[in-house]
CHARMM-style PDB file with segment names, atoms N, HN, CA, C and O in Angstrom:
ATOM      1  N   MET     1      70.751 149.391  38.799  1.00  0.00      PROA
ATOM      2  CA  MET     1      70.511 148.701  39.768  1.00  0.00      PROA
ATOM      3  C   MET     1      71.324 149.073  41.107  1.00  0.00      PROA
ATOM      4  O   MET     1      72.545 148.947  41.186  1.00  0.00      PROA
ATOM      5  N   PHE     2      70.398 149.610  42.290  1.00  0.00      PROA
ATOM      6  HN  PHE     2      69.405 149.713  42.225  1.00  0.00      PROA
ATOM      7  CA  PHE     2      71.494 149.224  43.394  1.00  0.00      PROA
ATOM      8  C   PHE     2      71.782 148.334  44.241  1.00  0.00      PROA
ATOM      9  O   PHE     2      71.076 147.404  44.629  1.00  0.00      PROA
ATOM     10  N   HSD     3      73.157 148.699  44.632  1.00  0.00      PROA
ATOM     11  HN  HSD     3      73.731 149.455  44.316  1.00  0.00      PROA
ATOM     12  CA  HSD     3      74.067 147.594  45.156  1.00  0.00      PROA
ATOM     13  C   HSD     3      73.820 147.806  46.595  1.00  0.00      PROA
ATOM     14  O   HSD     3      74.204 146.765  47.128  1.00  0.00      PROA
ATOM     15  N   GLY     4      73.336 148.690  47.594  1.00  0.00      PROA
ATOM     16  HN  GLY     4      73.024 149.535  47.161  1.00  0.00      PROA
ATOM     17  CA  GLY     4      74.426 149.031  47.963  1.00  0.00      PROA
ATOM     18  C   GLY     4      73.303 148.061  49.982  1.00  0.00      PROA
ATOM     19  O   GLY     4      72.481 147.147  49.922  1.00  0.00      PROA
ATOM     20  N   ASN     5      73.807 148.800  51.369  1.00  0.00      PROA
ATOM     21  HN  ASN     5      74.475 149.542  51.418  1.00  0.00      PROA
ATOM     22  CA  ASN     5      73.116 148.279  52.437  1.00  0.00      PROA
ATOM     23  C   ASN     5      72.197 149.103  52.528  1.00  0.00      PROA
ATOM     24  O   ASN     5      72.498 150.000  53.315  1.00  0.00      PROA
ATOM     25  N   GLY     6      70.917 149.248  51.954  1.00  0.00      PROA
ATOM     26  HN  GLY     6      70.672 148.519  51.315  1.00  0.00      PROA
ATOM     27  CA  GLY     6      70.554 150.027  52.053  1.00  0.00      PROA
ATOM     28  C   GLY     6      69.351 149.037  53.551  1.00  0.00      PROA
ATOM     29  O   GLY     6      69.133 147.854  53.814  1.00  0.00      PROA
ATOM     30  N   GLU     7      68.734 150.848  54.341  1.00  0.00      PROA
ATOM     31  HN  GLU     7      68.912 151.809  54.127  1.00  0.00      PROA
ATOM     32  CA  GLU     7      67.679 150.149  55.656  1.00  0.00      PROA
ATOM     33  C   GLU     7      66.717 149.830  55.138  1.00  0.00      PROA
ATOM     34  O   GLU     7      66.009 149.259  55.967  1.00  0.00      PROA
ATOM     35  N   TYR     8      66.222 149.878  54.110  1.00  0.00      PROA
ATOM     36  HN  TYR     8      66.798 150.342  53.437  1.00  0.00      PROA
ATOM     37  CA  TYR     8      65.488 149.192  53.612  1.00  0.00      PROA
ATOM     38  C   TYR     8      64.613 148.850  53.036  1.00  0.00      PROA
ATOM     39  O   TYR     8      63.444 149.040  52.700  1.00  0.00      PROA
ATOM     40  N   SER     9      66.218 147.757  52.942  1.00  0.00      PROA
ATOM     41  HN  SER     9      67.167 147.603  53.215  1.00  0.00      PROA
ATOM     42  CA  SER     9      66.073 146.564  52.106  1.00  0.00      PROA
ATOM     43  C   SER     9      65.306 145.270  52.439  1.00  0.00      PROA
ATOM     44  O   SER     9      65.299 144.947  53.627  1.00  0.00      PROA
ATOM     45  N   ILE    10      64.701 144.536  51.616  1.00  0.00      PROA
ATOM     46  HN  ILE    10      64.707 144.798  50.651  1.00  0.00      PROA
ATOM     47  CA  ILE    10      65.033 143.320  52.335  1.00  0.00      PROA
ATOM     48  C   ILE    10      64.653 142.027  51.400  1.00  0.00      PROA
ATOM     49  O   ILE    10      63.824 141.806  50.517  1.00  0.00      PROA
ATOM     50  N   TRP    11      65.901 141.140  52.187  1.00  0.00      PROA
ATOM     51  HN  TRP    11      66.575 141.319  52.904  1.00  0.00      PROA
ATOM     52  CA  TRP    11      65.356 140.082  51.463  1.00  0.00      PROA
ATOM     53  C   TRP    11      66.175 140.765  49.925  1.00  0.00      PROA
ATOM     54  O   TRP    11      66.406 139.748  49.271  1.00  0.00      PROA
ATOM     55  N   GLY    12      66.532 141.615  49.354  1.00  0.00      PROA
ATOM     56  HN  GLY    12      66.344 142.441  49.885  1.00  0.00      PROA
ATOM     57  CA  GLY    12      66.920 142.347  48.405  1.00  0.00      PROA
ATOM     58  C   GLY    12      65.871 143.170  48.022  1.00  0.00      PROA
ATOM     59  O   GLY    12      66.220 143.785  47.015  1.00  0.00      PROA
ATOM     60  N   MET    13      64.407 143.552  48.468  1.00  0.00      PROA
ATOM     61  HN  MET    13      64.123 143.052  49.287  1.00  0.00      PROA
ATOM     62  CA  MET    13      63.425 143.821  47.344  1.00  0.00      PROA
ATOM     63  C   MET    13      62.974 145.139  48.190  1.00  0.00      PROA
ATOM     64  O   MET    13      62.327 144.740  49.159  1.00  0.00      PROA
ATOM     65  N   HSD    14      63.083 146.698  48.188  1.00  0.00      PROA
ATOM     66  HN  HSD    14      63.608 147.022  47.401  1.00  0.00      PROA
ATOM     67  CA  HSD    14      62.431 147.215  48.387  1.00  0.00      PROA
ATOM     68  C   HSD    14      61.083 147.139  49.474  1.00  0.00      PROA
ATOM     69  O   HSD    14      60.109 146.441  49.192  1.00  0.00      PROA
ATOM     70  N   LEU    15      61.135 147.760  50.457  1.00  0.00      PROA
ATOM     71  HN  LEU    15      61.926 148.327  50.686  1.00  0.00      PROA
ATOM     72  CA  LEU    15      59.994 147.710  51.464  1.00  0.00      PROA
ATOM     73  C   LEU    15      58.641 147.823  50.832  1.00  0.00      PROA
ATOM     74  O   LEU    15      57.624 147.359  51.349  1.00  0.00      PROA
ATOM     75  N   LEU    16      58.680 148.544  49.541  1.00  0.00      PROA
ATOM     76  HN  LEU    16      59.506 148.921  49.121  1.00  0.00      PROA
ATOM     77  CA  LEU    16      57.524 149.457  49.215  1.00  0.00      PROA
ATOM     78  C   LEU    16      57.434 148.320  48.050  1.00  0.00      PROA
ATOM     79  O   LEU    16      56.241 148.194  47.777  1.00  0.00      PROA
ATOM     80  N   TRP    17      58.188 147.490  47.299  1.00  0.00      PROA
ATOM     81  HN  TRP    17      59.157 147.592  47.521  1.00  0.00      PROA
ATOM     82  CA  TRP    17      57.677 146.839  46.921  1.00  0.00      PROA
ATOM     83  C   TRP    17      56.971 145.165  47.568  1.00  0.00      PROA
ATOM     84  O   TRP    17      56.304 144.317  46.976  1.00  0.00      PROA
ATOM     85  N   TRP    18      57.420 145.209  48.827  1.00  0.00      PROA
ATOM     86  HN  TRP    18      57.962 145.898  49.308  1.00  0.00      PROA
ATOM     87  CA  TRP    18      56.621 144.048  49.966  1.00  0.00      PROA
ATOM     88  C   TRP    18      55.742 144.396  49.681  1.00  0.00      PROA
ATOM     89  O   TRP    18      55.141 143.853  48.754  1.00  0.00      PROA
ATOM     90  N   LEU    19      55.305 145.325  50.248  1.00  0.00      PROA
ATOM     91  HN  LEU    19      55.794 145.767  51.001  1.00  0.00      PROA
ATOM     92  CA  LEU    19      53.745 146.794  50.797  1.00  0.00      PROA
ATOM     93  C   LEU    19      52.678 146.339  49.134  1.00  0.00      PROA
ATOM     94  O   LEU    19      51.550 145.869  49.289  1.00  0.00      PROA
ATOM     95  N   VAL    20      53.208 146.553  47.789  1.00  0.00      PROA
ATOM     96  HN  VAL    20      54.124 146.934  47.663  1.00  0.00      PROA
ATOM     97  CA  VAL    20      52.799 146.653  47.188  1.00  0.00      PROA
ATOM     98  C   VAL    20      51.910 145.274  46.512  1.00  0.00      PROA
ATOM     99  O   VAL    20      50.818 145.227  45.947  1.00  0.00      PROA
ATOM    100  N   TRP    21      53.132 143.983  46.929  1.00  0.00      PROA
ATOM    101  HN  TRP    21      54.019 144.021  47.389  1.00  0.00      PROA
ATOM    102  CA  TRP    21      52.987 142.288  46.765  1.00  0.00      PROA
ATOM    103  C   TRP    21      51.957 141.923  47.239  1.00  0.00      PROA
ATOM    104  O   TRP    21      51.223 141.196  46.570  1.00  0.00      PROA
ATOM    105  N   ILE    22      51.526 142.406  48.808  1.00  0.00      PROA
ATOM    106  HN  ILE    22      52.122 142.996  49.352  1.00  0.00      PROA
ATOM    107  CA  ILE    22      51.158 142.367  49.974  1.00  0.00      PROA
ATOM    108  C   ILE    22      49.641 142.755  49.978  1.00  0.00      PROA
ATOM    109  O   ILE    22      48.674 142.221  50.520  1.00  0.00      PROA
ATOM    110  N   PHE    23      49.801 144.255  48.914  1.00  0.00      PROA
ATOM    111  HN  PHE    23      50.587 144.690  48.473  1.00  0.00      PROA
ATOM    112  CA  PHE    23      48.481 144.676  49.379  1.00  0.00      PROA
ATOM    113  C   PHE    23      47.793 143.724  47.679  1.00  0.00      PROA
ATOM    114  O   PHE    23      46.997 142.785  47.642  1.00  0.00      PROA
ATOM    115  N   ILE    24      48.178 144.120  47.019  1.00  0.00      PROA
ATOM    116  HN  ILE    24      48.824 144.883  47.048  1.00  0.00      PROA
ATOM    117  CA  ILE    24      47.873 142.993  45.502  1.00  0.00      PROA
ATOM    118  C   ILE    24      46.991 142.009  45.862  1.00  0.00      PROA
ATOM    119  O   ILE    24      45.896 141.943  45.305  1.00  0.00      PROA
ATOM    120  N   LEU    25      47.492 140.811  47.183  1.00  0.00      PROA
ATOM    121  HN  LEU    25      48.382 140.865  47.635  1.00  0.00      PROA
ATOM    122  CA  LEU    25      47.428 139.774  46.741  1.00  0.00      PROA
ATOM    123  C   LEU    25      46.587 139.010  47.984  1.00  0.00      PROA
ATOM    124  O   LEU    25      46.184 137.851  48.090  1.00  0.00      PROA
ATOM    125  N   VAL    26      46.483 140.421  49.064  1.00  0.00      PROA
ATOM    126  HN  VAL    26      46.810 141.362  48.978  1.00  0.00      PROA
ATOM    127  CA  VAL    26      45.496 140.299  49.467  1.00  0.00      PROA
ATOM    128  C   VAL    26      43.814 141.150  48.401  1.00  0.00      PROA
ATOM    129  O   VAL    26      42.774 140.506  48.263  1.00  0.00      PROA
ATOM    130  N   TRP    27      43.910 141.913  48.100  1.00  0.00      PROA
ATOM    131  HN  TRP    27      44.755 142.436  48.212  1.00  0.00      PROA
ATOM    132  CA  TRP    27      43.393 142.205  47.370  1.00  0.00      PROA
ATOM    133  C   TRP    27      42.832 141.089  46.583  1.00  0.00      PROA
ATOM    134  O   TRP    27      41.648 140.884  46.849  1.00  0.00      PROA
ATOM    135  N   ILE    28      43.342 140.310  45.691  1.00  0.00      PROA
ATOM    136  HN  ILE    28      44.304 140.477  45.474  1.00  0.00      PROA
ATOM    137  CA  ILE    28      43.493 139.210  44.706  1.00  0.00      PROA
ATOM    138  C   ILE    28      42.245 138.005  45.590  1.00  0.00      PROA
ATOM    139  O   ILE    28      41.638 137.132  44.970  1.00  0.00      PROA
ATOM    140  N   PHE    29      42.107 138.230  46.997  1.00  0.00      PROA
ATOM    141  HN  PHE    29      42.600 138.939  47.500  1.00  0.00      PROA
ATOM    142  CA  PHE    29      41.888 137.120  47.707  1.00  0.00      PROA
ATOM    143  C   PHE    29      40.902 137.518  48.335  1.00  0.00      PROA
ATOM    144  O   PHE    29      39.805 137.038  48.051  1.00  0.00      PROA
ATOM    145  N   ALA    30      40.971 138.100  48.941  1.00  0.00      PROA
ATOM    146  HN  ALA    30      41.862 138.491  49.171  1.00  0.00      PROA
ATOM    147  CA  ALA    30      40.623 138.448  49.915  1.00  0.00      PROA
ATOM    148  C   ALA    30      39.160 139.150  49.716  1.00  0.00      PROA
ATOM    149  O   ALA    30      38.229 139.158  50.521  1.00  0.00      PROA
ATOM    150  N   THR    31      39.233 139.838  48.194  1.00  0.00      PROA
ATOM    151  HN  THR    31      39.990 139.832  47.540  1.00  0.00      PROA
ATOM    152  CA  THR    31      37.734 141.269  47.722  1.00  0.00      PROA
ATOM    153  C   THR    31      36.891 140.037  47.812  1.00  0.00      PROA
ATOM    154  O   THR    31      37.069 138.854  47.524  1.00  0.00      PROA
ATOM    155  N   PRO    32      35.885 140.756  48.328  1.00  0.00      PROA
ATOM    156  CA  PRO    32      34.633 139.849  48.933  1.00  0.00      PROA
ATOM    157  C   PRO    32      32.988 140.990  47.417  1.00  0.00      PROA
ATOM    158  O   PRO    32      31.837 141.378  47.617  1.00  0.00      PROA
ATOM    159  N   TYR    33      33.924 141.033  46.157  1.00  0.00      PROA
ATOM    160  HN  TYR    33      34.859 140.718  45.995  1.00  0.00      PROA
ATOM    161  CA  TYR    33      33.410 141.563  44.682  1.00  0.00      PROA
ATOM    162  C   TYR    33      33.534 140.630  43.967  1.00  0.00      PROA
ATOM    163  O   TYR    33      34.222 139.682  44.346  1.00  0.00      PROA
ATOM    164  N   ASN    34      32.857 140.615  42.619  1.00  0.00      PROA
ATOM    165  HN  ASN    34      32.298 141.385  42.311  1.00  0.00      PROA
ATOM    166  CA  ASN    34      32.351 140.240  41.643  1.00  0.00      PROA
ATOM    167  C   ASN    34      34.132 140.587  41.128  1.00  0.00      PROA
ATOM    168  O   ASN    34      34.804 141.615  41.215  1.00  0.00      PROA
ATOM    169  N   ILE    35      34.396 139.441  40.676  1.00  0.00      PROA
ATOM    170  HN  ILE    35      33.851 138.605  40.605  1.00  0.00      PROA
ATOM    171  CA  ILE    35      36.029 139.900  39.513  1.00  0.00      PROA
ATOM    172  C   ILE    35      35.336 139.940  37.915  1.00  0.00      PROA
ATOM    173  O   ILE    35      34.176 139.643  37.626  1.00  0.00      PROA
ATOM    174  N   PRO    36      35.762 140.120  37.551  1.00  0.00      PROA
ATOM    175  CA  PRO    36      35.648 140.852  36.490  1.00  0.00      PROA
ATOM    176  C   PRO    36      36.263 139.501  36.109  1.00  0.00      PROA
ATOM    177  O   PRO    36      37.354 139.484  36.680  1.00  0.00      PROA
ATOM    178  N   GLY    37      36.052 138.010  35.214  1.00  0.00      PROA
ATOM    179  HN  GLY    37      35.166 138.024  34.750  1.00  0.00      PROA
ATOM    180  CA  GLY    37      36.795 136.695  34.272  1.00  0.00      PROA
ATOM    181  C   GLY    37      36.721 135.398  35.678  1.00  0.00      PROA
ATOM    182  O   GLY    37      37.109 134.243  35.850  1.00  0.00      PROA
ATOM    183  N   GLU    38      36.188 136.154  36.230  1.00  0.00      PROA
ATOM    184  HN  GLU    38      35.873 137.093  36.090  1.00  0.00      PROA
ATOM    185  CA  GLU    38      36.310 134.846  37.804  1.00  0.00      PROA
ATOM    186  C   GLU    38      35.533 133.622  37.471  1.00  0.00      PROA
ATOM    187  O   GLU    38      34.626 133.760  36.651  1.00  0.00      PROA
ATOM    188  N   ARG    39      35.721 132.592  37.917  1.00  0.00      PROA
ATOM    189  HN  ARG    39      36.458 132.480  38.584  1.00  0.00      PROA
ATOM    190  CA  ARG    39      35.485 131.618  37.541  1.00  0.00      PROA
ATOM    191  C   ARG    39      33.925 131.501  38.530  1.00  0.00      PROA
ATOM    192  O   ARG    39      34.545 132.113  39.400  1.00  0.00      PROA
ATOM    193  N   ARG    40      32.851 131.333  39.017  1.00  0.00      PROA
ATOM    194  HN  ARG    40      32.348 130.836  38.310  1.00  0.00      PROA
ATOM    195  CA  ARG    40      31.909 130.467  39.682  1.00  0.00      PROA
ATOM    196  C   ARG    40      30.446 129.655  38.611  1.00  0.00      PROA
ATOM    197  O   ARG    40      29.903 129.539  37.512  1.00  0.00      PROA
ATOM    198  N   ILE    41      30.488 129.137  40.699  1.00  0.00      PROA
ATOM    199  HN  ILE    41      30.929 129.231  41.592  1.00  0.00      PROA
ATOM    200  CA  ILE    41      29.689 127.998  40.283  1.00  0.00      PROA
ATOM    201  C   ILE    41      28.775 128.130  39.659  1.00  0.00      PROA
ATOM    202  O   ILE    41      28.193 129.206  39.790  1.00  0.00      PROA
ATOM    203  N   LYS    42      28.359 127.389  38.947  1.00  0.00      PROA
ATOM    204  HN  LYS    42      28.832 126.514  38.841  1.00  0.00      PROA
ATOM    205  CA  LYS    42      26.713 127.742  38.003  1.00  0.00      PROA
ATOM    206  C   LYS    42      25.213 127.143  38.749  1.00  0.00      PROA
ATOM    207  O   LYS    42      25.391 126.135  39.433  1.00  0.00      PROA
ATOM    208  N   ASN    43      24.481 127.408  38.715  1.00  0.00      PROA
ATOM    209  HN  ASN    43      24.336 128.227  38.160  1.00  0.00      PROA
ATOM    210  CA  ASN    43      23.386 126.943  38.882  1.00  0.00      PROA
ATOM    211  C   ASN    43      22.886 126.353  38.654  1.00  0.00      PROA
ATOM    212  O   ASN    43      23.292 126.133  37.512  1.00  0.00      PROA
ATOM    213  N   SER    44      21.985 125.609  38.845  1.00  0.00      PROA
ATOM    214  HN  SER    44      21.655 125.788  39.772  1.00  0.00      PROA
ATOM    215  CA  SER    44      21.801 123.601  38.084  1.00  0.00      PROA
ATOM    216  C   SER    44      19.856 124.722  38.097  1.00  0.00      PROA
ATOM    217  O   SER    44      19.149 125.670  38.440  1.00  0.00      PROA
ATOM    218  N   PRO    45      20.086 123.481  37.400  1.00  0.00      PROA
ATOM    219  CA  PRO    45      18.337 124.114  36.067  1.00  0.00      PROA
ATOM    220  C   PRO    45      17.270 124.197  37.464  1.00  0.00      PROA
ATOM    221  O   PRO    45      16.396 125.022  37.732  1.00  0.00      PROA
ATOM    222  N   ILE    46      17.909 122.558  38.470  1.00  0.00      PROA
ATOM    223  HN  ILE    46      18.619 121.888  38.252  1.00  0.00      PROA
ATOM    224  CA  ILE    46      17.157 122.088  39.488  1.00  0.00      PROA
ATOM    225  C   ILE    46      17.012 123.393  41.244  1.00  0.00      PROA
ATOM    226  O   ILE    46      16.194 123.554  42.150  1.00  0.00      PROA
ATOM    227  N   ASP    47      18.258 123.951  40.869  1.00  0.00      PROA
ATOM    228  HN  ASP    47      18.923 123.820  40.133  1.00  0.00      PROA
ATOM    229  CA  ASP    47      18.729 124.724  41.981  1.00  0.00      PROA
ATOM    230  C   ASP    47      17.760 126.277  41.104  1.00  0.00      PROA
ATOM    231  O   ASP    47      16.806 126.604  41.810  1.00  0.00      PROA
ATOM    232  N   ILE    48      17.825 126.724  40.443  1.00  0.00      PROA
ATOM    233  HN  ILE    48      18.600 126.458  39.869  1.00  0.00      PROA
ATOM    234  CA  ILE    48      16.850 127.624  40.128  1.00  0.00      PROA
ATOM    235  C   ILE    48      15.699 127.809  40.118  1.00  0.00      PROA
ATOM    236  O   ILE    48      15.063 128.860  40.203  1.00  0.00      PROA
ATOM    237  N   LEU    49      15.230 126.285  39.961  1.00  0.00      PROA
ATOM    238  HN  LEU    49      15.746 125.432  39.892  1.00  0.00      PROA
ATOM    239  CA  LEU    49      13.523 126.503  40.409  1.00  0.00      PROA
ATOM    240  C   LEU    49      13.562 126.413  41.521  1.00  0.00      PROA
ATOM    241  O   LEU    49      12.795 127.182  42.099  1.00  0.00      PROA
ATOM    242  N   LYS    50      14.079 125.853  42.065  1.00  0.00      PROA
ATOM    243  HN  LYS    50      14.702 125.228  41.595  1.00  0.00      PROA
ATOM    244  CA  LYS    50      13.519 125.796  43.795  1.00  0.00      PROA
ATOM    245  C   LYS    50      13.981 127.318  44.548  1.00  0.00      PROA
ATOM    246  O   LYS    50      13.533 127.929  45.519  1.00  0.00      PROA
ATOM    247  N   ASN    51      15.109 127.582  43.573  1.00  0.00      PROA
ATOM    248  HN  ASN    51      15.473 127.085  42.785  1.00  0.00      PROA
ATOM    249  CA  ASN    51      14.711 128.973  44.162  1.00  0.00      PROA
ATOM    250  C   ASN    51      13.580 130.316  44.210  1.00  0.00      PROA
ATOM    251  O   ASN    51      13.104 130.965  45.141  1.00  0.00      PROA
ATOM    252  N   ARG    52      13.391 130.376  42.416  1.00  0.00      PROA
ATOM    253  HN  ARG    52      13.778 129.848  41.660  1.00  0.00      PROA
ATOM    254  CA  ARG    52      11.723 130.254  42.606  1.00  0.00      PROA
ATOM    255  C   ARG    52      10.535 130.193  42.698  1.00  0.00      PROA
ATOM    256  O   ARG    52       9.755 130.909  42.070  1.00  0.00      PROA
ATOM    257  N   LEU    53      10.052 128.811  43.972  1.00  0.00      PROA
ATOM    258  HN  LEU    53      10.686 128.230  44.482  1.00  0.00      PROA
ATOM    259  CA  LEU    53       9.867 128.941  44.475  1.00  0.00      PROA
ATOM    260  C   LEU    53       9.999 129.292  45.314  1.00  0.00      PROA
ATOM    261  O   LEU    53       9.037 129.976  45.665  1.00  0.00      PROA
ATOM    262  N   ALA    54      10.890 129.228  46.121  1.00  0.00      PROA
ATOM    263  HN  ALA    54      11.671 128.672  45.836  1.00  0.00      PROA
ATOM    264  CA  ALA    54      11.098 129.696  48.016  1.00  0.00      PROA
ATOM    265  C   ALA    54      10.426 131.457  47.551  1.00  0.00      PROA
ATOM    266  O   ALA    54       9.449 132.006  48.060  1.00  0.00      PROA
ATOM    267  N   ALA    55      11.404 132.049  46.371  1.00  0.00      PROA
ATOM    268  HN  ALA    55      12.198 131.602  45.959  1.00  0.00      PROA
ATOM    269  CA  ALA    55      10.809 133.264  46.087  1.00  0.00      PROA
ATOM    270  C   ALA    55       9.431 134.043  45.322  1.00  0.00      PROA
ATOM    271  O   ALA    55       9.209 135.218  45.031  1.00  0.00      PROA
ATOM    272  N   GLY    56       8.498 132.533  45.130  1.00  0.00      PROA
ATOM    273  HN  GLY    56       8.678 131.578  45.367  1.00  0.00      PROA
ATOM    274  CA  GLY    56       6.335 133.241  45.430  1.00  0.00      PROA
ATOM    275  C   GLY    56       6.747 133.418  43.983  1.00  0.00      PROA
ATOM    276  O   GLY    56       5.791 133.838  43.331  1.00  0.00      PROA
ATOM    277  N   ASP    57       7.963 133.223  43.173  1.00  0.00      PROA
ATOM    278  HN  ASP    57       8.740 132.882  43.703  1.00  0.00      PROA
ATOM    279  CA  ASP    57       7.393 133.647  41.759  1.00  0.00      PROA
ATOM    280  C   ASP    57       6.731 132.251  40.468  1.00  0.00      PROA
ATOM    281  O   ASP    57       6.487 132.513  39.290  1.00  0.00      PROA
ATOM    282  N   ILE    58       6.572 130.903  41.075  1.00  0.00      PROA
ATOM    283  HN  ILE    58       6.770 130.690  42.032  1.00  0.00      PROA
ATOM    284  CA  ILE    58       5.521 130.074  41.008  1.00  0.00      PROA
ATOM    285  C   ILE    58       5.502 129.097  42.145  1.00  0.00      PROA
ATOM    286  O   ILE    58       6.351 128.940  43.023  1.00  0.00      PROA
ATOM    287  N   ASP    59       4.727 128.671  42.016  1.00  0.00      PROA
ATOM    288  HN  ASP    59       4.037 128.799  41.303  1.00  0.00      PROA
ATOM    289  CA  ASP    59       3.489 127.658  43.069  1.00  0.00      PROA
ATOM    290  C   ASP    59       4.329 126.534  42.931  1.00  0.00      PROA
ATOM    291  O   ASP    59       5.500 126.422  42.569  1.00  0.00      PROA
ATOM    292  N   LYS    60       3.347 125.607  43.354  1.00  0.00      PROA
ATOM    293  HN  LYS    60       2.395 125.698  43.647  1.00  0.00      PROA
ATOM    294  CA  LYS    60       3.899 124.540  43.680  1.00  0.00      PROA
ATOM    295  C   LYS    60       3.303 123.548  42.475  1.00  0.00      PROA
ATOM    296  O   LYS    60       3.807 122.425  42.483  1.00  0.00      PROA
ATOM    297  N   VAL    61       2.822 123.668  41.976  1.00  0.00      PROA
ATOM    298  HN  VAL    61       2.413 124.581  41.968  1.00  0.00      PROA
ATOM    299  CA  VAL    61       1.786 122.784  41.181  1.00  0.00      PROA
ATOM    300  C   VAL    61       3.214 123.141  39.545  1.00  0.00      PROA
ATOM    301  O   VAL    61       4.007 122.334  39.059  1.00  0.00      PROA
ATOM    302  N   ASP    62       3.039 124.235  39.268  1.00  0.00      PROA
ATOM    303  HN  ASP    62       2.395 124.890  39.662  1.00  0.00      PROA
ATOM    304  CA  ASP    62       4.207 124.519  38.738  1.00  0.00      PROA
ATOM    305  C   ASP    62       5.725 124.470  37.801  1.00  0.00      PROA
ATOM    306  O   ASP    62       6.192 124.585  36.668  1.00  0.00      PROA
ATOM    307  N   TYR    63       6.188 124.106  39.785  1.00  0.00      PROA
ATOM    308  HN  TYR    63       5.808 124.013  40.706  1.00  0.00      PROA
ATOM    309  CA  TYR    63       7.142 123.746  40.580  1.00  0.00      PROA
ATOM    310  C   TYR    63       7.545 122.312  40.836  1.00  0.00      PROA
ATOM    311  O   TYR    63       8.661 121.928  41.185  1.00  0.00      PROA
ATOM    312  N   GLU    64       6.141 121.353  40.544  1.00  0.00      PROA
ATOM    313  HN  GLU    64       5.234 121.665  40.261  1.00  0.00      PROA
ATOM    314  CA  GLU    64       6.601 120.123  40.002  1.00  0.00      PROA
ATOM    315  C   GLU    64       6.292 119.644  39.027  1.00  0.00      PROA
ATOM    316  O   GLU    64       6.505 118.462  38.756  1.00  0.00      PROA
ATOM    317  N   GLU    65       5.400 120.920  37.877  1.00  0.00      PROA
ATOM    318  HN  GLU    65       5.226 121.879  38.097  1.00  0.00      PROA
ATOM    319  CA  GLU    65       5.616 120.292  36.381  1.00  0.00      PROA
ATOM    320  C   GLU    65       6.950 120.238  35.833  1.00  0.00      PROA
ATOM    321  O   GLU    65       7.416 119.255  35.257  1.00  0.00      PROA
ATOM    322  N   ARG    66       7.577 121.388  36.044  1.00  0.00      PROA
ATOM    323  HN  ARG    66       7.198 122.187  36.512  1.00  0.00      PROA
ATOM    324  CA  ARG    66       8.598 121.867  35.309  1.00  0.00      PROA
ATOM    325  C   ARG    66       9.556 120.881  35.976  1.00  0.00      PROA
ATOM    326  O   ARG    66      10.016 120.123  35.122  1.00  0.00      PROA
ATOM    327  N   LYS    67       9.873 120.706  36.818  1.00  0.00      PROA
ATOM    328  HN  LYS    67       9.499 121.321  37.512  1.00  0.00      PROA
ATOM    329  CA  LYS    67      11.350 119.621  37.736  1.00  0.00      PROA
ATOM    330  C   LYS    67      11.286 118.191  36.863  1.00  0.00      PROA
ATOM    331  O   LYS    67      12.180 117.431  36.491  1.00  0.00      PROA
ATOM    332  N   SER    68       8.951 118.148  36.607  1.00  0.00      PROA
ATOM    333  HN  SER    68       8.225 118.766  36.909  1.00  0.00      PROA
ATOM    334  CA  SER    68       9.636 116.434  36.340  1.00  0.00      PROA
ATOM    335  C   SER    68      10.629 116.910  34.203  1.00  0.00      PROA
ATOM    336  O   SER    68      11.659 116.470  33.694  1.00  0.00      PROA
ATOM    337  N   LEU    69       9.477 118.022  33.640  1.00  0.00      PROA
ATOM    338  HN  LEU    69       8.640 118.380  34.054  1.00  0.00      PROA
ATOM    339  CA  LEU    69      10.453 118.655  32.503  1.00  0.00      PROA
ATOM    340  C   LEU    69      11.847 118.325  32.089  1.00  0.00      PROA
ATOM    341  O   LEU    69      12.346 117.922  31.039  1.00  0.00      PROA
ATOM    342  N   ILE    70      12.616 118.834  34.060  1.00  0.00      PROA
ATOM    343  HN  ILE    70      12.211 119.161  34.914  1.00  0.00      PROA
ATOM    344  CA  ILE    70      14.123 119.701  33.788  1.00  0.00      PROA
ATOM    345  C   ILE    70      14.785 117.753  34.048  1.00  0.00      PROA
ATOM    346  O   ILE    70      15.822 117.343  33.527  1.00  0.00      PROA
ATOM    347  N   GLU    71      14.099 117.113  34.713  1.00  0.00      PROA
ATOM    348  HN  GLU    71      13.257 117.447  35.136  1.00  0.00      PROA
ATOM    349  CA  GLU    71      14.676 115.529  35.497  1.00  0.00      PROA
ATOM    350  C   GLU    71      15.029 114.418  33.644  1.00  0.00      PROA
ATOM    351  O   GLU    71      15.975 113.781  33.181  1.00  0.00      PROA
ATOM    352  N   GLN    72      13.271 114.864  33.086  1.00  0.00      PROA
ATOM    353  HN  GLN    72      12.502 115.382  33.463  1.00  0.00      PROA
ATOM    354  CA  GLN    72      13.027 113.595  31.823  1.00  0.00      PROA
ATOM    355  C   GLN    72      14.670 114.068  30.241  1.00  0.00      PROA
ATOM    356  O   GLN    72      15.389 113.445  29.460  1.00  0.00      PROA
ATOM    357  N   ASP    73      14.403 115.511  30.658  1.00  0.00      PROA
ATOM    358  HN  ASP    73      13.819 116.017  31.292  1.00  0.00      PROA
ATOM    359  CA  ASP    73      15.578 115.670  30.033  1.00  0.00      PROA
ATOM    360  C   ASP    73      17.242 115.452  30.549  1.00  0.00      PROA
ATOM    361  O   ASP    73      18.226 115.430  29.809  1.00  0.00      PROA
ATOM    362  N   SER    74      17.218 115.319  31.875  1.00  0.00      PROA
ATOM    363  HN  SER    74      16.419 115.337  32.476  1.00  0.00      PROA
ATOM    364  CA  SER    74      18.470 114.629  32.396  1.00  0.00      PROA
ATOM    365  C   SER    74      19.243 113.283  31.815  1.00  0.00      PROA
ATOM    366  OT1 SER    74      20.257 112.863  32.373  1.00  0.00      PROA
TER     367      SER     74
END
């Protein structure tokens, strides 16, 4: 282990290691991409149904029928 007074050491850790750790932390917490194993908030069945209605996949009659079925199961 190096015990000298190195000009690039900060608090006992080499400057390069500080930069590596900062990069890793920024990558973990600031990356907008999906990270494998990341916990995500799942949409409820009603939310999915609302999205399908908004996208035009189903009409208002289908929406109301499916909504009543989902509410009966809850």
